[in-house]
N, C-alpha and C positions, 0 to 999 in steps of 0.2 A: 650394137644394140642402141647406143646413144642416138645414132642417126634414125633408127626406126622409131624410138620414142619421140624424137622431135617431129618426125613425119606424122606420127599418131596425133600429137597435140595440134599440129598445124591443120590436119584434116578435121579435128575436133572443133577448132576455132572457126574453120571455114564452114562447118556445119551449122554452128551457132549463129554466124553471121547470116547465113542464108535463111535460117529460121527466123531471125529477127526481121530481116527485110520482108519475108512473107507475112509476118504478123503485122508489121507496119502497113503493108499494102492492103491487107484484108481490112484493117481498122479504118483506114482512110476511106475504103469503099463503103464500109458499114456506116461511117459518119455521114457520108454523102447521102446514102439512102434515108438515114434518119432525118436529115434536114429536109429532104423531099417529102417526108411523111410528117414533118413538123414535130418530130419527137427530139426536142431540143436537149433534154437532160441526158439521153443516151448518146446523142451526137457529142455533147460536151465531154462525157466520159471517154468516148473513143479518142477524141482529140487529145485528152490528157494522156492517155496511154501512148499515143503516137509521139507526143513531144517528149515524154520521158524515155522512150526507146530511141528516138531519133532527133536529138536536139538540133542537129544540122538542118532540120525542116522548119525551124522557127519562122524564118522569113517567108517561105512559100505559103505556109498554112495560117499565117497570122490573121488575115481578114476574115477567114471562115471561122477560125477559132473565136475571134471576138464576137462575130455575129451569134455563134451558138451560145457563148457565155452571157451575152446581153439578153437574148431571148429566154434562156433558161432562168436567168435572174428575175425577169419579169414574171414568169410563172411562179417561182418560189415566193416572190413578194406577194402575189395575189393569193397564195396559199398560207401566207403568214409564216413561212419557214425561214425565219430570219437568220437563224444560226447557219443553216445550210447555205443560204445566200452568201453570207460573209466568208464562210469556208471556201466556197467557189472563187470568190474574189482573191482571197489570200493565196489560193493555189495558182491562180492566174498571174498574180503579182510576183510569185516565186519564179515563174517561168519568164515573165516580161516585167522585171523590176522598174524599167525606165520607159514604160509605155504610157504616154500621156493620155491616151483615150481610155484605157482601163482605169487609170488613177481618177480621172474626171468622173467616170461612170460610178465608180466606188464612192466617190464624194457625193454624187447626186442621191444615192440610196441612203447614205448616212444622214444627209441633211433633211431628207423627207422624214426620217425617223427621229429627228430632233437632236442629233448628235452634231451640233454646229461646230464645236471645237475640232472634232476629228474630221468632219467634212472639209473644214477650211485647210487642214493639213494636206489633204489629198488634192484639192483645187490648187493650192499654192504650188505643190510639187509639179502638177501638170503644167502650169504656167512656166515654171522654171525650165521644165524639159523642152517646152515649145512655147516661146512668147508670143507666137502669132495664132496659137490655138484659141479661136474666138469663143467657143463654148466654155472652155475652162476659165477664160478671163472674165466672161460675164458672170459665171457662177461665183468666182472669187470675189468680184466686186460686191455682189449682193450679200455674200456671207460676211465680207469684211466690215460692213456697216453694222452687223450684229455683234461681231467679236470685239472690235475696237471702235467704240462709239466716238462720233465726230468731235465731242467736246474735249476729248484728249489733246487733239491738235490745237484747239483754240486756247486751252489753258496752258499748255507747254509754250505756246507763243506768247503768253501774257507775262512779260518781264516783270512788271510791277508785282503780280501775284507771286512769282517765283522768289523775287528778292525779299518780299515781306516775310514769307515763310522762312527763307534762309536766316534772316536776321533774328526772328523769334526763336529758331532752333539754336542758333549760335549763342543767344542769351542764355538759354536754359542750360546748354552744355557748359558754358563758362561759369554758370552759377553752381555747378556741381552735379548736374545729371549726366552720368557717365554710361548708363545702359539704357538703350532706346528701342521701343517696339513701334514699327510703322504698320498701321492697320489699313489694309486695302491699298497696298503700295503702288499699284498701277505699273508705271515704267521704272519705279524704284528711285525717283528723284529726291523725295524727302528723306529716304534712307541715306542717300549719297551726300545730302546736305548735313545730316547728323554725323556722318563719318568725317566729312571735311572739317566740321567744327571741332572735332577732337574727341568724340564719344569713343569709349574703350570697347563696348559691345553694341552691335547693331542687328536687330532681328527685323524681319519684314514678312508679312503674310499676304497672300493674294489667292482668292478663290478661283478666278478665271484661269483655265489652263493656258489659254492663248497669252493672257497678259502676264502670268507667271513665266512662261517660257521667254517672253519678250524681256521681262525684267532681268532674268539670268543672263541673257545676252547683253543687255545694256550695262549691268554691273560688272561683267567680265571685260567689256570693251574699255571701261573706265578703271580697270585694274583694282577692283575692290571685291572680287569674288571671294577672297579669303577672309575679308574683313566684315562682310555683310552675309548673314545667314538668311537665306530665302526659304519660305515655308509655303508649299502649295496647299493651304488650309484656310477655312474660315477661321476668324479670331476666336469664335465661340468654342472651337474644337482644340485650341491650343492648350496643353497641359504642362505643368512643371513637375519633374525635371525631364519629362519625356521629349519635349520639343525645345524648351529653353531652360537653361539650368537654374534660374532663380528669378524672383520678381524684378521688374525693371523700374527705373526711376522716372522715365519719361515715355508717354505715349503720344505719337504724332499721327494725325489722320486728317483726311479731307473727304470722308465718307458722308457728304452732304449733298443734297439736290436742291433744286429751286425752292422747295418747300421746307428746306432744312433737314427734316427728319426721315425723309423718304428712302435713304439708303441705309437705314438701320443704325445710325450713330448712337442713338440712346441705348439700345439693346447691347451693342458691342462694348460700350464704355461701362455699363453696369457690370458686365462680365469681367472686363479688365480690371475695374476697382476691386472686385470680389476675389479674383484669381491670378491676375497677372502684374498688377501695380503694387509698389510699396504704399504704405499707409500715407494719406494726405498730410501736408505740413499743417500742424496746429495753428490756429490764427493767433496773431499778436504775440508770437514767440520768436525770438531771435535764435534760430537753430540752423544747422547746416542743411541746404536744399538737397544736397546729394543723398541724404538719409531718408528722404521722403519722395512720394510719388506726385506727378502732376501731368496734365493733359494739354497739349496744343492742338486745337484751339481751347482757351480757358473758358470762354462763354460765349453766348450769342444773344442778340436782341432782335426780335421780329417785329417788323412794322407792316402796316396795311393802310389801304385807302380805297374808297369807292370811286369808280370811273365810269364814263360813258365812252363806249367804243363800238363803232358800227361793225368793224371787222369781227370782234368777239361776238357781238349780237347775232350776226348772220350765220355764225357757225354753231349757235347754241339755242336759238329760238326761231321757230317758223314764224315769219313775219306777215303772212297773208292768209286769208280764208279762202282764196280762189287762185288756182294755178292753171293757166291756159284754158279757162272755161270749166275746170273741174273744181267743185266745191269740196273743201276740207271741212268735215263736220265739227260742231263745237264740242261734241262728246268725245272727240278724239284728240289727245294731247301728246305732242312730240317732246321728248327731253333727250339730252345728250348723256353720256355715261357719267359725267361728274355729278349731275343731279341724282341719277339713279343710285349712286353709290351711298348717298346719305341714308337711305333706309335699307341698305343691302347688308346682309350677313357675310357676304364675300368681301375680301380684301381688295378693294378697288381704289386706284389712285383717285383721290377726291378733288383733284386740280388738273389743269392743263398747263402748259408753259408757253410763254411768249416773250420775245425780246421786244419790250414795249417801245424802245427807241426806234425800232424798224418796223413797226406794225403798220400796214397800210391804213391810210386815213388818220393815223394818230390817235390820240385819246385825250379826254378832258377830265381833269380832276375835279370830282364833285365834293370831296372832303379834303380836309388837311390830313397829312400822314399821322397815324395814330399808333402808339406803341401797343402791339398785341400781347407780347409776353417776353420774358427773359429766361434764359436757362444757364445754370453754372455747371459746366461739364467736370469741374473739380469737386462737386458735391454729390456723393453717392445717394444720399437720402432724397435730395431734390430730383435726381434722375429717376429714382424709383417711384416717386410720387407723381410723376408726369402722367403715366399710363392710368393710375388710379384715381387722378383728379377728376372730379365731376365737371361736366361742361359749364362753362361761365359765359354770361352775357356781356356783350360789348356793344357800345353805341358810338356812332360817328356823326357829329353835327354836319349837316349839309351846307357847304359855303357857296356852291355854284349850282344853279338850277340846270336840269338836264334829264337824260334817261339813264336810269340805273341799270347798267349792263354787267358789271363785275366788281368784285373786291379783289384787289391785287396785292401781293405780299412779297416782301423782300427781307433781307436781314443784314445785320452787321456782325461779322465774326471778329471777336476780341481774342487774337492769337495769345497776347500777353499784355502787361500793363501798357506797353508802348505802341504795339503794332495791330492794326485793324485791316480787314477787307470787307468791302461793302458790295452788295448786289442791287443797290438802289438804281433804278431805271434812269435817274436823272445824272448819274455818274458814269464815267468811262469804265465799263466793266465787260468781262467776257461772259458774264452769267446772264441766264434768262430769268424772268420772274414767274412766280406761281400765280395762276389766274383761277379764281373761283366765280364762274359764271352764274348770274342770277337767273334763275328760272322758276316758273310755277306761280307768278304773280298776275293778278288781273290788271294792275296798273303800275307801270315801271317809271312813271314820270316822278321826279322829286323837285322841289324848289328850295331856295335859301331858307334856313330856319327849320326845315324838316330834319329828321334823324334817321339814319340808316341803322337798323338793328340786326344783330347776328349772334349765333351761338358758337363758341370756340371750344375745342377739346383736342387731346392728343390721344389718338386711338389707332391701333393696328400699325404703329410706327409712322403714323402720318398726322400732320397738323390738319385738322378739319374744321372749316368754317362753313356753317350750314344754317338753315332756317333764316336766310337773309330776307329781310322785309324792310319797309319804310313806315316811319311814323310821322304823320302830318303836324305841322306847327300849330294848327288850330286847337290842339289839345292843351296848349298854354303850359308846356312843361319848362321847368327852370333847369338850365344845364350848368349853372355857375359853380356848383359844388358837386362835382362828378369825378368818381374814380373809375377804375376799369370795369367794375360792375355798376350797371345802371340801377340807381335807387329810385323806386316809384312810390308815390303816395297813392291814396285810394283813388283820387280823381285821375291821376295819370294812368293807373292800372285800367280804369274804366276806358279811358281814351285809347289805350294801347289795344284793349280787346276790340273796340269798335273799328279801330284802324285795321286790325288784323282781319276782320270781317269783310273790310272793303278791298284789301290788297292781296290776301292769300287765296289762292285757288284751291277749293276743296273738291275732292273727287266724290261724286255721288255714285250710286249703285251702277247707274247705266254708263258711266264714264269709262273710257279705255285709254291706257297709257302705252305708248310705243317708244322704245328707246332706240335712237339711231346714233350712228357715229357722227361726229361733228362735220365730217366731209359730206355726209348724206343730207344733213339739215342745210348745209350751204347749197347743195344741189336743189333742194326743194325751194330754196329762196332764190334760185337762179331763173328769173322770169324769162330773159331772152332765150335761154336754152329750150325751155318748154314750148314757147311760142314758135320758135324756129322749127322744132320737131312737129308741132301741130300743122304748120303750113306745108312743110315738106311732105308729111304723110298724107295730108288731104290732097295734095297735087297727084301723088301716085295713085291713090284710091279713085280719084276722079278719072284719071286716065284709063284705069282698069275696068271702070263701070260708068261710062260716059252718059248712060241714060238716067243715072241717079240725079235727082234734084240737088244742085250745088247748095241751095239755101238750106235745105233740111240737113245737109251734111255740115253746115256751119263751119266751113273751112276757116274763115277768118274771123269768127266770132260775131258775124253780123247777119245771122240767119233770119228766117221769117218769124221766129219766135215760137215756132212749133217745137214742143219739147220732144224728147226721145220716145216717150210712151205713146204720144199722140201720132208721131211719125210711123211707129210700128204698127199701131192700130189701123192707120190709114193703109199701109202697105199690105197689111194682111188681106185686104180686099183684093189686091192684085196678086199676081204671081210672085212668091217670095224668091228672090235670087239666092243662089248659094253664097254663104258668107265668104269674105276674103280673109285669109289667114295671116296673122302678124305675130311674129315671135320676138320678145325682147330678152336678149341674154346679156344685157349690161350688168355690171357688178353692183350689188348692193340694192338698197331700196329705190324703186323707180315707179312712177305713176304714168309712164308713157303708155302702158297698155290701156289704161282707162281713158287717157286723152284720145288714143286711136279709136276706142269704142264709141266715142261721141261723133265720130266722122262718118258713120254709116253702117251698113250691114257688114260687120267684122267679127271674127273670132279671135280675140286677143289672148296670148298666152304669156304669162310672166314667169321668169326663172328664179323668182325670190325663193330662198329656202327656209328662212327662220319662220317658225309658226307665228310668232308675235307680228312679224312683218305681214305675213299672209293675212292675219286677222285684221291688221290696220288697213290693208289694201281692200279687203272685202267690205269693211266699214265705209270706206270712201266710195266704193262701188254702190253700196246700198243708198248712201246719201245722195247719190246722182241718178237714182232710180234705174240702175242697169238690171236687166234680167240676169239671173245667176249664170246662165249659159254664155253670157257675152265674155266673161273673164274666167280663165282657168290658169292653174298653176302647172306649168309644163313638166317640172321634174317629177310630179306625181304620176305622169303618164309613161315614164321611161322605165323600161326593164334593164336597160344597159347603162353604162357610164357615159356614153356618147350623147352630148347634149344636142348637137346639130343632126337632127333627123327629120324626115317627112312628118307633117302633122298627121296625116293618115296615109295608108298605103296607096291610096289613089289621089292624093292631094299634094299640092306644092304651096310654098309660102309666097305671099304677095310682098311682104317686108320683113327682113331680118335686121334687127338692131343689135350691133356689135359695140362693145367697149373697146375703143382703140387706144385711149390715152389714160394712164394711171393718174390719180390726183397728185402723185409725186412730181409729175412732169415727164416721165418716161413713157415710151411706147409699151403697150400690154404685150406680155410674152405670147408667141404663137399666133399673133392676130392675123398674119397673112395666110397662115395655114387654115385658120378658121374661115377666113374669107373664101379661100379656095373651095372648102366644102360647102359653104353657104351658096356660092354661085351655082352649085349643082342642085340646090334644093329650091330655087326660085322658078316660078312659071314665067311664061313670056310677059315681059313688061315689069316684072317684079324687081325690087331694088334691095341692095344692102345699104344701111345707113351706119356710118357716113359712106358716101360713094368714093370719096378720095380725101387725102389729108396732105396739106402742104406744110413742111417744116421750115420755119424762118429762124434767122439768127443774126447776131451782129457782133463785132469785136468790140471789147471794152478793157479798160484798165481798172482793175479792182483789187486793192490791197487786201480787203476783207476776204475775198474768195481765196487768195493765197493762204492767208492765216488760218482759214477754216479747213484747208485741204491738206496741208503738210507742214511739219515743223521746219522753220526757216533757219537751218544751220545751228551753231552752238551758242550764238549770242543770247537769244531769249531763255535758254536753259543754263545760263550762267556758266558756260565753259564746259558743261557735261556733254558727252557724246551720246545723244539719244535719237537724233533725227534719222540716221540711216536705218535704224531698227523699226521704229514706229512708221516710218514712211513706206515700209514694205506693204502696209495696210492702207495706204491712201488709195482712193479711187479717183479716176479721171473725171467723173461726172458727179457735180453737186446737185442734189434734188431738193424739193420743197423750198424753193426760193420765190420771193416776191420781187420781181424786177422793178416795181414801182418804188420800192424803199431800199433796194440794194445800193449801197455806197459805191459808185463806179462812174467813170467817165467814158461815155460812148465814143469810140474812135471811127466808127463807120455807120452808114445807114443800114437798116434792116435788109436782109437779102434772102431770097428763096434758096434753100439749101438742098431740099429733096422733095420728091413726090411719092406717096404711097397710095396707089390706086387699088381699091378693093374690088371694084367692078370690072376693070380692064387691066389684067396683070401685064399685058404687053407694054403698057406705059411705065412700068416699074423698072428700076435699076438699083442694084445693091450698092452701087458706088457712083459718085459723081464729082467732077471738079467744078469749083464755083469760084469766079473772080470777084474779089471784093475791093472796092476803092476806099483808101484811107482818107477821111475828111478832117481828121485832127491829129496832131502829132502826140505821141506818148508811147507807153509800153503795153502791148497786147498781153494780157494775163489770162483772159478767159473769153469764151464764146457762149453767152447765154442763148437758149433756143426755146421756141414755143411753137404752137401749131394753129393753122387755120383749118377747121374741120368743116368740110364741105358735104353737106347732106345731099345737095345737088347743085347745079350751077347757079341758082338763084338764092340759096339759103345756107349760110355759113356761120360758124361760131369761132371766136378768137379766144384761145386759152389765156391770153394775157390781159383780157378785159377786166375791168373793175368788178364786174358781177360774176366773174368766172369762179367756179368751185375748184378749178384746177390750179395748181401752182406751176412754176416754171423750173427748168434745169439749166445747167451750164457746164460745158466742158472746160476744165481748168488746165492750162498748159504747163507742162513740166519745166519749161524755161520761158520767161517772158521775152517777147520780141520787140525791140525798139523800132518805131516807124515814124515817118514824116507824112505830113499832109500831102496828098498827091501820089503816094506809093500805092502800088497794087499787089495784094496777097492772093494767093491760089489756095483755096481750102479743099482738101481731099476728104469727102464726106462719105462714110460707110455706114450701112445699116445692116446689122446681123440680129435677128430675133427682136428683142426689145432694146438692144444697145445701139446707141448712135456714137460713132467715133469721129472725131474731126481732128485732122493734123494740118498743119500750116506749111505751105511751100512759099518760098520767095518768088 
């Protein structure tokens, strides 16, 4: 009987196995049929069944499973079935936990939905699984800039800053502060300073998930994980005794930005004094410090001055009334977001930031530095009164005549009685300065003896400087007895009012305001850019319509004087030719369609999306007497998301304008894919602008780029092991550089690195080896690069020119290379999507 039972079980198992194989076979066939019918959801379900029944097939069905997953995920995304989408990826990662392609795709979905921390985790895992996976590397580099901002590297490399904080913390702990809370700990360096100084209890909070996890790794690597309690919390959410057992005697923080208050230090310290800190030490009483609370930094003094700066001006004020023959109407005023924030109910950062010591063209001080305000971080009532304080007026006497472009602000942090840190642009500092551009005046010129007036307030956690204007010296004001508030007599008040009428631009009912990004204003001010496009477009249109009178097209701006309306009236007597179609899909605000409309019988389409920008473009069109049908907004014609389509079912484009280079200095994503589609939409003789792009670069030695890209060992962090952990988030390419002011030593001449041809793909190569001759001895630390954008063979733009609205970028080497004059290096240049990678061979 036992033998018969064994035989029965064996037959039963054999039957089960045959049934399993049959079900797997049928499911694979069904999955294939579903893929052919584009029923990706059902195909995905069949593959899930197959892989659960037959794990041994994982390798053979991997590619088709991935394809089904990605296609089904796209459908779920379009249907907003987000939870189902993530469930599918979780199932897939259970089956393929170490698949870099699935990890990367999961990260892309998370990033698009705003989950940057989580996306970074998947991108990072994909790169670890396959360091050569280009898509994952590019994704990780882009998200790394969001998660670990570049100033972390700069500050951690600032030995002076680190040492000053360490000494101040040591003084506090030695004087009796034994319990410490580090608010916004970042990498945990200030917490470790406190523990090293001898604090008994150290707590640290960090809101960013990425930075919190990084701090945990850093603290553990320095053998302090049992001595420092890390909290993944905003300080405002810390409760006693839930998170920390009792009030602490010392709070340390560096939650300050270039404008001092922008990271919420006031709000967090008000909460700390009310809920987390011991009572402050009574003044003029000799009592033990350890029984009372205190804050590092103890106080701050904010300074400001008015400056002339061409670089700030060209990014915040349109400096011309005519661009390549297109008139900008007086009724239309352009402003940057910093000006718009003054009257906005939204919380918008009211300043931009610049490292003034490196700003192209430099700056001129129009006034002496003036104390704007002080704040005592150890005084709860003063902190509370900041937000409630009414705006106050401030006046700065002009000491040097010039053009009033901005008020710049910096501060001095008083960590304690002995130690200070300054962000003064005239000192060696890792900090940028806050810049309040001056906008909305009729006259920006000032002369010695005039006064720059402004209003100051603390609102929405920001220091706001607004209503900046100038008061002329003709009013005869006496500045000899002046405090922070300008005191005016009756005569002075009258003069002030008169001056305001002369200098303040008032909007009448017919006026229109258009808010542009600072890079869009810089583009409007880029005269060579628009003139170059005008000439290149005119050349193409003339070649496509040779019978057209060149003078009436006004290609070079020297036509017969016949205006557009006269030309159209004249041509109406003749046979009206079909218009030529032009599509501008460049990013942001662009007047190229209007420039094109002045060149003859064209139908120009703009891809501008914002209603305010469309209204501004219509206003410019009307001011130039364009018929309404000359300019149209392309996106309003589209039923689908695909921007690149025929203008009409029976028409093709004469010119398609693509944005190839980001203002950051990188190549736009998917630009070559867009070019491939565009080539199919051009009629004979039509062109893509630009037709090709040449990438240029040179070898340099730059200590600054090294310090801004990675923490340089343990020396700057005073012996603490931080570099290996934060350097996981370093990116090989630094963007938004100004080569004209970058501290560097050129070691070679510029060399052509790569060609990207949008009209002739056969001339393209995704990789290239370039030999570069060393002309000066030194250490190669980086390879800055820029572009020559060729609209055609005769018309090109250089993104490193002084007038360029583009910035430059640089590849920073992992390890510097020592070279001698006469050496030759071989650069291996790779282009993948928007990423350029350059490695150096001997």
